[in-house]
N, C-alpha and C positions, 0 to 999 in steps of 0.2 A: 952779228945783230945781237942785240940785248938778250940774253936766254931768261926763258919765263923762271919765275920763283915766287914761292909763298911761304910766309912763316907766321907763326902764332908764338907771341912773346907771353909766357906766363909769367906774372909778377907776384909773387906772394906777399901781402900786406897784411898789418894787424887787423885791419878792418874787413878783409876778405881780399878776393881774388881781383887783381886788374890784367885784362889781356890785350895785346896790343897786335892786330894784325898787320901785315905788310904783304903788299901784292905787286910784282914787278912783272909787267907784260913787255915781250919786243914791240916796237913800233910797225908792226903790220900794215896798218891803214898808210904810213909813209911809203910803203913799198907798192901800193897800190893806186895811189894818186898818179893821175898823167897816163894810166893804161886804159886801153879801149875795153870794151866788156869782155871780149874772148880771153884778152890778157890776165885780167882779174881773176875769171874763171881759172885759168892756167895756173897762176902763182898759187891761189889759194890751194889747190890740190897739190901743189909741191911743199907748202908750208905745213899744212894741219894735216896729221897722220890720226891724230883723234877727231870724230866729229868732222871728219872731211866730208861726208855726204851732206852733213846740214850745212855746214858752211858754204858749200858751193850751190845749193837750193837756194839757201837765204839770199845769195848774192843774185842769183838765177830770177828770184820774185823781184827784183829790182830792175834788173836787165830788161826784161821780156817787155812789161809793161812800158819801161821808157822808149822800146822800139817800135810799140803797137803791136807786139806779138801775144796772142793768148794761146798757151797749151791746150790740146784737147785733154779730153777725159783719160783716155789711155796713157798718154804721157806723163800725167800728173800721177796716174796710180803707178806708173813704172819707177818714179821718183820716189813716191809713198815705200815703196817695195824695198828700194834699195835703203831707205832711212831705217825701214823696220829690222832689216839685216844688220845694220849699223846698231841698233839699240840691242839686240841680241847678242852682238859682239861684245859690246861694252858692258852691258850689265853681267853678263856671264862671268866676263874677265873681272870685273870688279869683285863680285862673290867669291870666286876663286882665290883672288889675291888675299881677300880677309882671312879666308881658310888658310891659306898658306902662312900668314904672318901669325894666325892664333894657335893652329894646330901643330902637332907633330908632321914631321915628312911622312908622306904617303905615295908608295909608287903609283896605286890604282888611281889616286886622284890627278896625280902629273899624267899617266898615260890618257885618262878620259880628257883632260885639257889638250893634250896632243891630236887626238882622235877628232875632237871637236872644232878645233882652228883648222884642219884639213878639210872638214866638211863645209864649214864656214867659207874656206877660202875656195872651194868648188862652186859654192853658190854665187859667191862675188865675181867670180869668172864669167859666170852665165849671164849676169847682168848687161843689158844692153848698153855699149860703150859710149853712145852718143847721148846719154839721157841729161846732160848739161851742156849740151848746146843750145845756144840760143833759138827758139824756132824749132827745135828738133821735133818729129813726130816718131814716137817709139811706143813699145807695148811691154807690159809685162811678161815674165818668163814662167814656164812651170818649174817649179822646185821641188825637190822631194822634200817631204815633211821631216820636221824634228822633233815632233812632239814625244816620240818614243824614247829621247833621251832623257826626258822628266825625270823619270824614276831613278836613274842612275846620277843625275846631280842631284836630287835631294838626298839621296843616301850616301853620296860621297863629298858634297859641299854644305848644303843648306841645313839638313838635320844635324850635322856635327857642329856647326856654328851655332846654332840657337842654341844647342846645348852648353857648348864653351861658356857664352856670353852669361847664359843665366846661371850655371855653376859660379860664376864671378860676382854674379849681382849685379852686372852691367845692363843687363837689359830693359831694367827701367830706372836704373840710377841716371843715366844721361838722357835728358830731353831737349826739345827746343819749345820754348813759350809760343803758345798759338799767335800772338801779336807779332813774334818776330818771324814765324814762317809765312805768315802773309805777306809782311813788310818785304821780304828779302828774297825770298826763295821761289823757285818755279821747277824745281826738279821732281823726281817721282813721288815722294811723298807729299808734295804739293797738288801735285796734278790728281793724286789718288782723294784728295779732300782730308788728308790727316791733318787735325787740329793742333796736336801738341806731341808730335812725334817722339817716340822713345829710341832708342838705339834699335829695340827689337822691331818696332816698326819699321824703321829704315830699312832693316834687312828684308822685312815682308815686302815693303814697296819695291826693291830692286828685283825679288824674287817674282812679284804679280807682274812688273812691266817686263821682265824676259820674257815671260810665256805668252802674254799679250802680243809682244814683237813676233814671236814665233808664229802665232796662230795669225798675224796679219801677213805674213810672207806669203800663205796660201788664200789671203782676202785683200790684194793688192787696192789700195786706196783707205783702208779701215782705219788706219793710225792716224793719219790728219784729218778724216772725216769728222772723226771726235774732237779733236782739238781747235780745228779750223783757225788755222795760225793767217796772219795778216800780212801783207807786201813787207818784204826785209825781214820777217822773222820766220823760224822754223823751229820746231821743238827737239832739240837736239837731246840724246839721251840724259845728260846730265841736268838740262833745264831749257829754258827759251834762250835762243840766239838771235842777236839783234843786228842788221845790216842797216846802216844809213848812208846815203850818198848823195851827192849834187852830182850832175853831168854836165860838162861844156864841151861842145863840139865832139860828143861822142868818147870823150875822155872822162875818167873818175876824177871828183874833186871833191875836197872834203871828205874822204872816206872814213866811215868810224864802225867799230864793231864791239859790242858788248857782250861779254861771255857771261855764262850764268854762275861761273865759279867766283866772281866778283860779289853777287848777292851771298852765295854758299858762306864764303870765307866771313862776313860781315855778319852774318846770323850765328855761326859757331864763336865767333868772338863776343858777340853780345849774350848769347845764350850762358856761356861757361861762368861768368860770375854769378848769375842767378842762380845756380845748381848748389843743392848742399855740399858744403866744404867736408872734404873727408879729414878724419884725425889724422895728426902726423904719422902716426905707425902706418897708415894706410894710403898715403900719398904717393909711393911709388907704383902701388898696382893701380890707383886711381888715375895716373899719367899714362899708364899703359893701356886703360880702357879708353882714353881721350883719344889715343891714337887711332885705336879700332872705330870709335865713333867718327871721327874724321873721315876715316876712310868710307865708312858707310852713307856719307854725304855724296860719295862719287864726285871729287874734285877733278879736275881736268890735268891737275898737276901735282907735284908730291908737295907735301905740306910739311915743312919742318917744325917741328914744336921744341921751343927754346924755354930755358928756365935759369935765371941767373947766370946766362953765359954758357950753360950746358946743354949740348944739343942732343934731343932725342928725334929722329926722323919718324914720322908718321908710317913708316914702312918696317920700322924695327921689328925683330922677330921675338915673339913672347908665347914659346912653345910651352904646353903644360909640362 
C-alpha cells in the first residue's frame, strides 16, 4: 500500500516566498470497496492507528442508518467517551512532541509521558469492546478522573513550550489569516472560534481541548453534544473527518474518506507567503519556527519541510 506522506516545498523568490504542498495518501477507499459493513469497520480498525475511534464511528454513522438501526443514547454516549479518550491521547501527545522537539531532554518529562500512557491504556482497555458493532447496545464506563494530572502537564510541558516560543519571538510571528482558517480548517483552533490564530493560540487550543476531553470522560456524551456531527462526519482530534459511501447489496461502493490534514496543509501553504519574511540572517531560525508551527496544527502525519532540495523534517530537534 502506498505510504502516506506530506511535504511543504519552500521556494524563496525575489518577490517573496512560494510554498508548494504535496499530500500523498494510501488508497484506503479502494481497500474498502466491496466489503460488507462489518468488514469496513474491521479494516478501518486495522489501518488507522491515529484517529481510529473517529474513523470507525464516522463509518458506523453511515452503516447504521443504511440498515435502519438507531443507537440508543447510552450507546452514543459510550462512543463519545471513547472519542474523548482519543482526543486526550492525541492532544497530549502532540504537546509532548512539541516539547520534545523544542526543549532540552528531560527525564521527568519522559517519565510523565510513560505514566500517562499507561493510565490511558488502562482506560482504553475498560471501554466496551462492542461499541462499534452495528446495532450494539453498550453503556459508558466509570473511569478514574485525570484532572489531577493537569498541574504536572502544565509544569513539564505547556509552560516550558510557551516560554520557549515567546523567547524566540515565534508566539505571534506565525499566524493563519482569518479567511484561510475559515476556508480550510476544522481542527482545535477553528472549533474554538479563533479568528487569526498565532502559534501561541494554537498551543492554547490544543491545551484547552485536551482538558475538555478529560472532562468529557466523566460526562459521556458531552463532547459531541456541542459539536453535533452529521452522518458520516465525526470530530477527530485534528478536525472533522468525513466518510461518504454508496451501498449496493450490502457492499460498500465508491467509498470516500476526507481527512482534516488535507485542509490543514492547504491552510499552512497559503498562510506562509502572507507572513512577514525574515531577513536573510534569521532565515534558519525562522525555518525552525515553521517546523514547530506546523506541529502545532496537529497534522496526522509527518510533514517534511523542503527548501531547494534540502530536507528539514518538521520533527527536527531544535533544543536551546
